[in-house]
C-alpha positions as CSV (number, residue, x, y, z in Angstrom):
1,M,36.7,-1.0,-8.7
2,G,39.4,-1.5,-6.3
3,F,37.7,-1.0,-3.2
4,I,34.3,-3.1,-3.6
5,V,37.1,-6.4,-4.7
6,E,39.4,-5.3,-1.9
7,L,36.1,-5.6,0.6
8,E,34.7,-8.4,-0.9
9,N,37.9,-10.5,-0.9
10,A,38.1,-9.3,2.9
11,F,34.8,-9.8,4.0
12,Q,35.0,-13.3,2.3
13,E,37.9,-14.3,4.3
14,N,36.5,-12.9,7.8
15,S,33.2,-14.8,7.4
16,N,31.5,-16.4,10.6
17,A,29.1,-19.1,9.5
18,E,27.5,-19.2,12.8
19,N,27.6,-15.4,13.4
20,A,25.5,-15.4,10.0
21,F,22.8,-17.4,11.4
22,A,22.8,-15.8,14.2
23,M,22.6,-12.0,12.6
24,A,20.6,-13.3,10.2
25,K,17.9,-14.9,12.2
26,Y,18.0,-11.3,14.7
27,L,16.4,-9.8,10.9
28,K,13.6,-12.4,10.7
29,N,16.2,-14.0,7.9
30,K,15.5,-11.2,5.4
31,F,18.9,-11.3,4.4
32,I,21.5,-12.9,3.9
33,F,25.3,-11.9,5.7
34,F,28.9,-12.9,6.4
35,G,28.8,-13.2,9.6
36,I,30.7,-9.9,10.4
37,K,30.2,-8.2,13.7
38,T,29.7,-4.2,13.6
39,P,32.9,-3.5,15.1
40,E,34.9,-5.9,13.0
41,R,32.9,-5.3,9.7
42,R,34.0,-1.2,10.3
43,Q,37.4,-2.2,11.1
44,L,38.1,-4.1,7.6
45,F,36.1,-1.4,6.0
46,K,37.8,1.7,7.7
47,A,41.2,0.0,6.6
48,I,40.1,-0.8,2.9
49,L,38.5,2.4,2.7
50,K,41.9,4.2,3.4
51,K,43.7,2.9,0.9
52,N,41.2,3.6,-1.7
53,E,40.1,6.9,0.0
54,I,40.1,9.2,-3.8
55,E,38.4,6.3,-5.3
56,V,35.7,6.2,-3.1
57,T,35.6,10.0,-2.9
58,A,35.3,10.8,-6.2
59,N,33.3,8.0,-6.6
60,A,30.6,7.6,-3.7
61,R,27.5,7.3,-5.3
62,A,28.2,4.9,-7.5
63,L,29.7,2.9,-4.9
64,A,26.9,2.8,-2.8
65,V,24.1,1.6,-5.1
66,V,26.9,-0.9,-6.3
67,L,27.0,-2.3,-2.6
68,F,23.2,-2.2,-2.1
69,E,22.4,-4.0,-5.0
70,K,24.6,-7.1,-3.4
71,K,23.1,-9.6,-0.8
72,Q,25.0,-9.7,1.9
73,R,23.9,-7.5,4.6
74,E,27.2,-6.1,5.3
75,F,27.8,-4.2,2.0
76,H,24.2,-2.3,2.6
77,Y,25.8,-1.0,5.5
78,C,28.8,0.2,4.1
79,A,27.0,2.1,1.4
80,I,25.1,3.9,4.2
81,E,28.7,4.4,6.1
82,I,30.0,6.0,2.4
83,L,27.3,8.2,1.7
84,I,27.3,9.4,5.5
85,K,31.2,10.0,5.3
86,E,31.6,11.4,1.8
87,L,28.4,13.4,1.2
88,N,27.9,15.5,4.5
89,G,28.3,19.1,3.4
90,K,28.2,18.1,-0.4
91,Y,24.8,17.0,-1.1
92,H,22.8,17.3,-4.9
93,S,19.5,18.6,-4.9
94,E,19.2,15.5,-6.9
95,D,20.4,13.4,-4.2
96,I,16.8,12.8,-3.2
97,E,16.7,10.0,-6.0
98,L,19.2,8.2,-4.4
99,I,18.1,8.9,-1.0
100,E,14.5,6.9,-2.1
101,K,16.4,4.5,-3.5
102,L,17.8,3.2,-0.8
103,I,15.3,3.7,1.1
104,T,13.3,1.2,-0.6
105,T,15.7,-1.2,-1.1
106,H,16.5,-4.3,0.9
107,S,14.2,-2.1,3.5
108,W,14.0,-3.2,6.9
109,W,14.1,-0.6,10.5
110,D,17.9,-0.8,10.9
111,S,19.2,0.1,7.3
112,V,16.0,2.7,7.1
113,D,16.3,4.2,10.2
114,T,20.1,5.2,9.9
115,I,19.1,6.5,6.6
116,A,16.4,8.6,7.3
117,K,18.5,10.1,10.9
118,N,21.7,10.5,8.9
119,I,20.9,11.0,5.1
120,L,17.7,12.0,5.0
121,G,17.8,14.3,7.7
122,Q,21.4,15.5,7.0
123,Y,20.2,16.3,2.8
124,L,17.5,18.3,4.5
125,I,19.0,20.2,6.5
126,E,21.1,21.2,3.1
127,F,18.1,22.0,1.1
128,P,15.2,22.9,3.8
129,N,13.5,24.8,0.5
130,V,12.2,21.4,-0.5
131,I,11.6,19.6,3.2
132,E,7.6,20.5,2.8
133,V,8.1,18.6,-0.8
134,T,9.7,15.9,0.2
135,I,8.0,14.9,3.5
136,S,4.5,15.2,2.0
137,E,5.8,12.4,-1.1
138,F,7.1,10.4,1.5
139,S,4.4,10.7,3.7
140,S,1.8,9.9,1.2
141,S,3.6,7.3,-0.3
142,D,1.9,3.3,-0.6
143,N,6.0,2.3,1.1
144,M,5.6,1.8,4.8
145,W,9.5,2.5,5.2
146,L,9.1,6.2,3.3
147,N,6.1,7.1,5.6
148,R,8.5,6.1,8.6
149,S,11.2,8.0,7.3
150,S,8.5,10.7,7.0
151,I,7.9,10.6,10.6
152,L,11.7,9.8,11.9
153,F,14.1,12.6,9.6
154,Q,14.2,14.9,12.3
155,L,16.1,12.6,14.7
156,G,19.0,14.6,16.0
157,Y,17.9,17.7,15.3
158,K,16.7,19.1,18.7
159,E,15.7,22.4,19.3
160,K,15.8,22.7,15.2
161,T,13.1,20.5,15.2
162,D,10.0,22.2,12.9
163,F,7.4,20.3,15.5
164,E,4.3,22.0,13.3
165,I,5.9,19.2,10.6
166,L,6.4,16.6,13.2
167,K,2.4,17.0,14.4
168,E,1.4,17.1,11.4
169,I,3.2,14.0,10.1
170,C,1.8,12.0,13.8
171,L,-1.1,13.2,12.9
172,K,-1.2,12.0,9.6
173,H,-0.5,8.5,10.6
174,Q,-1.6,8.1,14.3
175,N,-4.4,5.4,12.9
176,S,-2.1,3.4,11.2
177,T,-2.1,-0.4,12.2
178,E,1.7,-1.0,11.4
179,F,4.0,-1.8,14.2
180,F,7.1,0.3,12.6
181,I,4.6,3.4,11.6
182,Q,3.4,3.3,15.3
183,K,7.1,3.0,17.0
184,A,8.4,5.8,15.0
185,I,5.6,8.4,15.8
186,G,6.5,7.6,19.5
187,W,10.3,7.5,19.1
188,S,10.6,10.8,17.6
189,L,8.2,12.0,19.9
190,R,10.3,11.2,23.0
191,E,13.2,12.4,21.3
192,Y,11.6,15.7,20.8
193,A,10.5,15.6,23.9
194,K,13.9,15.7,25.0
195,T,14.0,19.1,23.7
196,N,10.4,20.1,24.9
197,S,8.7,17.7,27.0
198,E,5.9,19.7,28.3
199,A,5.1,20.2,23.6
200,V,5.0,16.5,23.6
201,K,2.9,15.8,26.6
202,N,0.5,18.4,25.2
203,F,0.5,16.8,22.1
204,V,0.0,13.3,23.2
205,A,-2.4,14.0,25.7
206,V,-4.8,15.9,23.1
207,N,-4.8,13.7,20.3
208,N,-5.9,10.0,20.4
209,L,-2.8,8.1,19.4
210,K,-2.2,4.4,19.3
211,P,-1.2,3.4,22.6
212,L,2.1,2.2,21.2
213,S,2.7,5.2,20.0
214,K,1.6,6.8,23.1
215,K,3.5,4.5,25.6
216,E,7.0,4.9,23.8
217,A,6.4,9.0,23.4
218,L,5.6,9.2,26.8
219,K,8.6,6.4,28.2
220,N,11.0,8.8,29.3
221,L,8.6,11.4,30.9
222,S,8.3,11.0,34.7
223,N,4.6,12.1,35.8
224,A,3.2,12.1,32.1
C-alpha cells in the first residue's frame, strides 16, 4: 500500500516530541502522537492523498481499517477523513459494521464525535430505513461510545432532525451518571434548539434531566 507507506514516512519525518507530549496529555495520555498539529497534518495528508488518489478511492474502507489499527492518533484522524471524503453518497448497507468497529476502537471523544456526526449521521441519511434498528442497538449497547453516538448522530441535521428519536434517546439515558452521556444529551438538544428553541425549552422543562445536560441544552437560550 503505497499511500500508507508514504504517510508513515511523512509523519515520521515531521514528528515533534514536544508537541506529541502536549497532545497526548490533552487526551489524558490515552494515545501516542507524532506531534503533528492538525493544519500541518492535513497539509501532509492532502498532498499524499492527491498522489495516491486512485489507490485511496478504490480501497478507502481497507485503508481506513489499517490506519485505525496503528498506534499513533494522527493515523486514526486520517482514516476518518478518508471515509468522510470517499464514502459520502456511496455507502453500502453493510458499512454499519465498519462504522461500529471505528466507534468502538481507540474510542475517545475526539474520534467518536466526528464519526457519529459525519459518518454514522451520513450513513443513516443514505439508509433511513435502518435508523430505528441501528439507533436502538447502539443506544442499548453496553458500550458507552455507541450510546453517545446514538445521541449525537443527528448533529447537523437541523430542520431534518427527527426530534421524536432525539427525545426518546435522551430520555433513555437521562439518568446516566456518565459525563460523556450527560454532555451529549445537552449538546444534541442545544444544536436542535438552533432550529426549534421552543421545542427544546419545553422538553427540558418537563423532563428531569441531569443538571449538566440541562445546562448544556439551554446554554444559548435567553430567558430559558
